[in-house]
Backbone as CSV, one residue per row, in Angstrom:
resi,resn,N_x,N_y,N_z,CA_x,CA_y,CA_z,C_x,C_y,C_z
1,UNK,0.836,-1.183,0.000,0.000,0.000,0.000,0.878,1.242,0.000
2,UNK,0.450,2.277,-0.738,1.192,3.520,-0.783,1.114,4.233,0.559
3,UNK,2.212,4.878,0.939,2.218,5.650,2.180,1.998,7.109,1.825
4,UNK,0.930,7.680,2.383,0.614,9.078,2.131,0.212,9.729,3.436
5,UNK,0.324,11.043,3.464,-0.176,11.776,4.623,-1.602,12.244,4.346
6,UNK,-2.220,12.906,5.310,-3.619,13.317,5.184,-3.825,14.264,4.003
7,UNK,-2.890,15.166,3.773,-3.025,16.107,2.650,-2.971,15.364,1.318
8,UNK,-2.103,14.385,1.215,-2.022,13.601,-0.024,-3.289,12.770,-0.214
9,UNK,-3.799,12.213,0.866,-5.060,11.462,0.784,-6.183,12.367,0.281
10,UNK,-6.260,13.563,0.842,-7.290,14.516,0.426,-7.129,14.866,-1.051
11,UNK,-5.905,15.065,-1.497,-5.652,15.401,-2.902,-6.081,14.261,-3.828
12,UNK,-5.822,13.028,-3.430,-6.207,11.868,-4.245,-7.732,11.787,-4.364
13,UNK,-8.426,11.979,-3.262,-9.885,11.912,-3.276,-10.464,13.078,-4.076
14,UNK,-9.925,14.273,-3.881,-10.390,15.442,-4.635,-10.173,15.230,-6.124
15,UNK,-9.023,14.692,-6.504,-8.736,14.426,-7.905,-9.735,13.428,-8.484
16,UNK,-10.042,12.382,-7.741,-11.003,11.380,-8.214,-12.381,11.997,-8.419
17,UNK,-12.813,12.808,-7.482,-14.128,13.445,-7.588,-14.162,14.441,-8.747
18,UNK,-13.104,15.204,-8.903,-13.036,16.203,-9.974,-13.074,15.531,-11.336
19,UNK,-12.274,14.495,-11.508,-12.247,13.793,-12.796,-13.581,13.102,-13.070
20,UNK,-14.188,12.518,-12.051,-15.485,11.866,-12.242,-16.543,12.892,-12.636
21,UNK,-16.557,14.030,-11.973,-17.531,15.058,-12.300,-17.296,15.588,-13.717
22,UNK,-16.038,15.868,-14.055,-15.724,16.367,-15.399,-16.135,15.379,-16.478
23,UNK,-15.856,14.116,-16.235,-16.223,13.074,-17.191,-17.735,13.015,-17.360
24,UNK,-18.471,13.014,-16.247,-19.931,12.930,-16.315,-20.541,14.170,-16.960
25,UNK,-19.975,15.338,-16.679,-20.472,16.568,-17.280,-20.277,16.541,-18.793
26,UNK,-19.082,16.156,-19.229,-18.815,16.086,-20.668,-19.680,15.030,-21.346
27,UNK,-19.790,13.865,-20.739,-20.589,12.783,-21.329,-22.061,13.178,-21.426
28,UNK,-22.571,13.814,-20.392,-23.975,14.236,-20.405,-24.210,15.299,-21.465
29,UNK,-23.295,16.247,-21.577,-23.438,17.308,-22.583,-23.406,16.708,-23.985
30,UNK,-22.525,15.723,-24.182,-22.471,15.064,-25.495,-23.718,14.234,-25.762
31,UNK,-24.304,13.660,-24.731,-25.583,12.950,-24.899,-26.669,13.911,-25.379
32,UNK,-26.683,15.101,-24.775,-27.703,16.093,-25.122,-27.456,16.740,-26.485
33,UNK,-26.181,16.902,-26.841,-25.804,17.577,-28.088,-24.810,16.695,-28.857
34,UNK,-25.261,15.596,-29.431,-24.344,14.622,-30.041,-23.599,15.132,-31.281
35,UNK,-24.064,16.209,-31.883,-23.424,16.691,-33.111,-22.392,17.785,-32.877
36,UNK,-22.061,18.079,-31.633,-21.092,19.137,-31.367,-19.670,18.666,-31.653
37,UNK,-18.812,19.624,-31.908,-17.397,19.310,-32.156,-16.642,19.247,-30.824
38,UNK,-15.446,18.722,-30.899,-14.592,18.674,-29.704,-14.300,20.084,-29.206
39,UNK,-14.087,21.030,-30.117,-13.790,22.400,-29.679,-15.007,23.030,-28.999
40,UNK,-16.208,22.670,-29.421,-17.406,23.173,-28.743,-17.509,22.588,-27.336
41,UNK,-17.172,21.331,-27.194,-17.172,20.710,-25.869,-16.147,21.393,-24.971
42,UNK,-14.968,21.631,-25.489,-13.933,22.310,-24.703,-14.401,23.709,-24.317
43,UNK,-15.051,24.404,-25.237,-15.585,25.728,-24.931,-16.625,25.690,-23.828
44,UNK,-17.505,24.701,-23.885,-18.510,24.529,-22.841,-17.842,24.289,-21.489
45,UNK,-16.842,23.407,-21.454,-16.158,23.112,-20.198,-15.401,24.335,-19.680
46,UNK,-14.828,25.119,-20.585,-14.135,26.338,-20.169,-15.129,27.329,-19.556
47,UNK,-16.294,27.468,-20.172,-17.332,28.356,-19.637,-17.732,27.923,-18.232
48,UNK,-17.893,26.631,-18.030,-18.255,26.122,-16.704,-17.133,26.396,-15.704
49,UNK,-15.903,26.260,-16.145,-14.756,26.531,-15.289,-14.718,27.996,-14.857
50,UNK,-14.986,28.893,-15.793,-14.983,30.322,-15.470,-16.119,30.673,-14.509
51,UNK,-17.276,30.048,-14.688,-18.400,30.268,-13.761,-18.043,29.764,-12.362
52,UNK,-17.415,28.605,-12.301,-17.020,28.040,-11.006,-15.981,28.931,-10.330
53,UNK,-15.062,29.475,-11.102,-14.038,30.359,-10.541,-14.678,31.630,-9.977
54,UNK,-15.657,32.187,-10.684,-16.345,33.383,-10.190,-17.091,33.085,-8.890
55,UNK,-17.726,31.914,-8.820,-18.433,31.522,-7.593,-17.441,31.327,-6.442
56,UNK,-16.299,30.727,-6.738,-15.278,30.526,-5.704,-14.740,31.863,-5.213
57,UNK,-14.599,32.828,-6.103,-14.142,34.160,-5.706,-15.132,34.780,-4.718
58,UNK,-16.417,34.584,-4.960,-17.426,35.109,-4.043,-17.286,34.485,-2.657
59,UNK,-16.949,33.208,-2.617,-16.738,32.537,-1.325,-15.539,33.152,-0.614
60,UNK,-14.432,33.352,-1.334,-13.247,33.968,-0.720,-13.569,35.367,-0.206
61,UNK,-14.327,36.130,-0.965,-14.692,37.484,-0.540,-15.515,37.423,0.743
62,UNK,-16.482,36.519,0.790,-17.368,36.417,1.950,-16.691,35.793,3.169
63,UNK,-15.939,34.731,2.965,-15.407,33.967,4.098,-13.999,34.392,4.516
64,UNK,-13.204,34.821,3.559,-11.799,35.125,3.850,-11.523,36.626,3.913
65,UNK,-12.583,37.416,3.723,-12.479,38.877,3.758,-11.432,39.397,2.772
66,UNK,-11.431,38.834,1.601,-10.562,39.298,0.525,-11.360,40.229,-0.365
67,UNK,-10.643,41.080,-1.070,-11.317,41.859,-2.104,-11.563,40.922,-3.287
68,UNK,-12.468,41.317,-4.168,-12.734,40.503,-5.356,-11.456,40.362,-6.194
69,UNK,-10.670,41.423,-6.285,-9.419,41.385,-7.049,-8.425,40.402,-6.437
70,UNK,-8.300,40.415,-5.100,-7.406,39.471,-4.423,-7.867,38.035,-4.646
71,UNK,-9.166,37.824,-4.535,-9.719,36.483,-4.718,-9.482,35.980,-6.135
72,UNK,-9.726,36.835,-7.118,-9.521,36.422,-8.512,-8.043,36.161,-8.787
73,UNK,-7.149,36.971,-8.208,-5.708,36.752,-8.386,-5.286,35.421,-7.768
74,UNK,-5.812,35.117,-6.582,-5.504,33.838,-5.936,-5.992,32.680,-6.795
75,UNK,-7.207,32.769,-7.271,-7.760,31.694,-8.099,-7.005,31.560,-9.413
76,UNK,-6.559,32.663,-9.965,-5.779,32.610,-11.202,-4.470,31.857,-10.967
77,UNK,-3.818,32.138,-9.841,-2.580,31.409,-9.508,-2.872,29.924,-9.281
78,UNK,-3.966,29.629,-8.565,-4.296,28.242,-8.237,-4.747,27.451,-9.458
79,UNK,-5.304,28.127,-10.441,-5.825,27.401,-11.606,-4.976,27.637,-12.844
80,UNK,-3.693,27.861,-12.633,-2.797,28.078,-13.774,-2.893,26.898,-14.733
81,UNK,-2.492,27.133,-15.908,-2.633,26.103,-16.935,-1.659,24.952,-16.716
82,UNK,-2.205,23.775,-16.775,-1.410,22.552,-16.685,-1.338,21.866,-18.049
83,UNK,-1.743,22.581,-19.091,-1.870,21.940,-20.398,-0.545,21.382,-20.918
84,UNK,0.565,22.080,-20.725,1.848,21.567,-21.211,2.204,20.261,-20.497
85,UNK,2.020,20.245,-19.181,2.302,19.025,-18.410,1.358,17.903,-18.822
86,UNK,0.073,18.232,-18.968,-0.901,17.221,-19.388,-0.560,16.681,-20.773
87,UNK,-0.185,17.563,-21.683,0.161,17.136,-23.042,1.332,16.156,-23.005
88,UNK,2.339,16.482,-22.207,3.504,15.606,-22.088,3.119,14.253,-21.498
89,UNK,2.333,14.279,-20.417,1.951,13.031,-19.761,1.043,12.184,-20.648
90,UNK,0.103,12.831,-21.341,-0.792,12.077,-22.216,-0.042,11.506,-23.421
91,UNK,0.925,12.241,-23.943,1.649,11.762,-25.119,2.595,10.608,-24.789
92,UNK,3.050,10.542,-23.547,3.943,9.453,-23.147,3.202,8.326,-22.443
93,UNK,1.914,8.560,-22.142,1.151,7.550,-21.400,1.507,7.513,-19.934
94,UNK,2.169,8.561,-19.441,2.656,8.596,-18.068,1.841,9.564,-17.225
95,UNK,0.574,9.240,-16.981,-0.236,10.077,-16.115,0.232,9.926,-14.682
96,UNK,0.235,11.007,-13.930,0.734,10.987,-12.560,-0.366,10.649,-11.551
97,UNK,-1.141,9.655,-11.842,-2.178,9.219,-10.913,-1.732,7.912,-10.265
98,UNK,-1.917,7.781,-8.961,-1.500,6.541,-8.301,-2.320,5.360,-8.829
99,UNK,-1.665,4.251,-8.976,-2.315,3.021,-9.429,-2.744,2.232,-8.206
100,UNK,-4.042,1.901,-8.110,-4.494,1.147,-6.935,-3.844,-0.236,-6.902
101,UNK,-3.613,-0.690,-5.694,-3.008,-2.020,-5.540,-4.081,-3.079,-5.468
């Protein structure tokens, strides 16, 4: 069994939930709109991501007493693009997800 601390455990569970939700959202949207292109699907997912980021900023403003600008800057740093890393991992087949034993 892999040895992880509580933060790593939380990250693994969060990653599983995020990927499951993203997969189900994309699959459902494609069920509803079967003739859309891949770029339209990506656009839809990007729109949802931007809406989620705006909602998260509101939470930071309300709970953390940040200004909207501070909250958006924090979220921008936290949601930086991982596309180059993802492209590399997907092209080599080396995804950085733990393999269950």
